[in-house]
C-alpha positions, 0 to 999 in steps of 0.5 A: 426372901427364903422360899418355904416349900409348903407355905401354910394356907392363911386367913386374916381376921380383924375386928374392925370395919377396915384394917390396912394392916390386916389387908396388907398381910392377907395380900402378902400371905396370899390369904383371905381377909375378913373384917368382922364388925358389928354396931358402932366402932370404938364405942366401949358401951357396945363392946360386950354385945358386939364381941359376942356377935363377932366371936360367933361370926369369927368361929363360923368363918374359921370353921367354914374356911379351915385355914392352917394359919390365922393372922389376927389383929390385937386389940382387942385380945378377945379376937385372939382368944377366939382364934386360939380356940379354933386352933386348939380344935382344928390343929391350926396355928395363929399369929397375933399382930399388935397395935401399940394400943394393945399395950395401953393402960385401958387393956391392963385389966386383961393382962393375964389373958393377954399373956396367955394368948401371946404365949399360945401364938406361933409368934407375935408380930410387933413393931419394935424391939421395945414391944418384942421384949415385953412379949418375950417377958410374957413367955411369947415368941415375937418378931419385929415387922413394921410395914412393906410400904405397898402401893396404895390404891390410886384413889379418887382425885382430891381437890387442893388449893394453890400453893403448898398443901399439907395433910395432917393425918389425924383420928382426933386421938389423945396423943395428937397435938391438934391444938398446936397444929391449929396454932401453926396454921394460924401462923402460916396462912399461906399454907393449906392444911387438910386434917383428917378424922371423924368429925363426930369425935369433936363438938361443932364449936371446935371446928368453928375456931379453926383458921380459914386455911384449915379444911377438916376432911371428915372420915375419908374412904380408905381406898378412894378419898384418902389415897387421893388426898395423900397423892394430892398434897405436897407433904404429910404430917403425922404426930404423936406424943407417945414413944414406941408408936408406929404411925400407919399414916407415916407408912402410907406416906412412904408408900405414896412417896411424899415427904413426911413430917413426924414426931421427934422420937428415937423409934420414929427416927429408926423407922423413918430414917430418910425423907423425913423432918422430925419435930417436937410437939410445940407450935414453934417446932412444928412450924419450923418443921413444915417450913423445912419440908417446904424448902426441901420438898424435892430432896425429901421426896427422893429420899422417901422413894429410896427408903421405900425400896430398902424397907421393902427388901428387909420386910421380904426377909421377915415375911419369909421368916414368919412363914417359916415359923408358922410352917414349923409343925414342931413348934408350940403346942395349943394344949 
């Protein structure tokens, strides 16, 4: 990694109760992380009130800490807008780090502001060339970074059953083929399925229809129970019906060195080229993919470890480039 003589003093901001992505970057950039959040998470009715509270708290933190560079998670773009005002007043620089949801239709109403904040950033971190091209079309600078596959916390031991155990990393999001996964579980009663996700997002009747080899774990603590689950199972499955979507669960799977089952998208083949079984989101295809992962578990695990090492080396190069971009004081103006 290219060394920067005087790397900037970083601070990371995420408007969420917890952010693995922001936590990773704050550690790698030797900065502090502030997860700033009030009221209920991902509850649109609270957004106007909590955004005001979070904006004031963010400015309070930034003015007290006075960082030279700020890493801010997007969405919501409002967090980036608040950071922009701080940088305008104090001569600092910021980078926006995008989840693919930032480009979704639910944020189209704010596209003019999104473009403005993107243009004013020193750079915009995205997870694929597809999203980089979009940000570039807005007039913003973009850099592609996926995940450094850092070791997760050891976590607490998670009890699993005898035989082959599979974790399906889910948040009960609309792009997850959950019904197909439950159908596969019915077809494979000898395999134990552990499905993550906040159970409050589904009615009780949904869980009552699941086969007996399915365990709904509920929301798991990201530093204790969740890594314990990933380390305990034999393979991990993370699926999406949307293209150009980087799966944090897939990155965490690589980090713990477990075989991965993911969706058959060109982008995901590019991000996870080894140690991975690719499936389409039909019950038959998912079933066949799980059985393939079970047969080739040992070989897939070795490939995943090789992928982790290769990706880490590439990520170090990009991290050096990020520091270089932000340290360049002759870059974009905030006026």
